[in-house]
C-alpha positions in Angstrom: 5.8 7.2 -5.1 9.2 6.0 -4.0 11.7 8.7 -3.2 15.5 8.4 -2.7 15.9 11.1 -0.1 13.5 12.9 2.2 12.9 16.5 1.3 10.6 18.8 3.3 8.2 20.6 1.0 5.1 22.5 2.3 1.9 20.5 1.6 3.7 17.2 0.9 4.3 14.5 3.4 6.9 11.7 3.1 6.5 8.5 5.1 7.8 5.0 4.9 5.2 2.3 4.3 5.6 -1.2 5.8 6.2 -4.2 3.6 3.8 -7.1 3.8 1.3 -9.3 1.9 -1.2 -7.5 -0.2 -4.1 -7.8 -2.6 -3.2 -6.4 -6.0 -5.4 -5.5 -8.9 -4.4 -3.9 -12.3 -6.9 -1.2 -13.3 -7.1 -0.1 -17.0 -8.8 3.1 -17.6 -9.1 6.8 -16.4 -8.0 7.7 -12.9 -11.5 9.0 -12.2 -12.7 5.4 -12.4 -10.3 3.9 -9.9 -13.1 4.0 -7.3 -14.8 1.2 -9.2 -11.8 -1.1 -8.9 -11.4 -0.2 -5.2 -15.0 -1.1 -4.7 -14.5 -4.5 -6.4 -11.5 -5.3 -4.3 -13.2 -4.4 -1.0 -16.3 -6.4 -2.0 -14.1 -9.4 -2.8 -11.6 -9.4 0.0 -12.3 -11.2 3.3 -9.2 -9.9 5.1 -8.5 -6.9 7.4 -7.1 -4.1 5.4 -4.0 -2.0 6.5 -4.2 1.5 5.3 -3.0 3.5 3.4 -3.5 1.8 0.0 -0.8 2.2 -2.7 -1.1 2.9 -6.4 1.6 2.2 -9.0 1.1 4.2 -12.2 2.3 1.9 -14.9 1.0 3.8 -17.9 -0.5 7.3 -17.8 -0.2 10.7 -19.3 3.2 11.5 -20.9 5.3 14.6 -20.5 4.2 16.1 -23.8 1.0 14.3 -24.8 -1.9 13.4 -22.5 -2.6 10.1 -24.3 -5.9 8.3 -24.1 -7.1 7.8 -20.5 -8.8 4.6 -21.5 -5.3 3.1 -21.9 -3.9 4.2 -18.5 -2.8 1.3 -16.4 -2.6 1.5 -12.6 -1.7 -1.2 -10.1 -3.7 -0.9 -6.9 -2.0 -2.6 -3.8 -3.9 -3.1 -0.6 -1.9 -4.4 2.4 -3.8 -7.1 4.3 -3.4 -8.3 7.9 -1.6 -11.6 8.2 0.3 -13.2 11.1 3.5 -12.3 9.3 2.5 -8.6 9.0 1.8 -8.4 12.8 5.3 -9.6 13.9 
């Protein structure tokens, strides 16, 4: 998740991730089923992956109500190796 300012907290690490070209997939459903979407991406892609992957939580549990996990929406972003990323 993006942070405005680095703050040292035990058990949490903060690091800057590089920009670059990525494969992106929007997953709808519970977080415990994200693995299926990752498997689909890795099966499809023919590029070299640069880790770590990124997840953007577009719709999920609210502050007061859990909501229906079937309606959660998560964007998975996987940076891939290109000539531009290697410069």
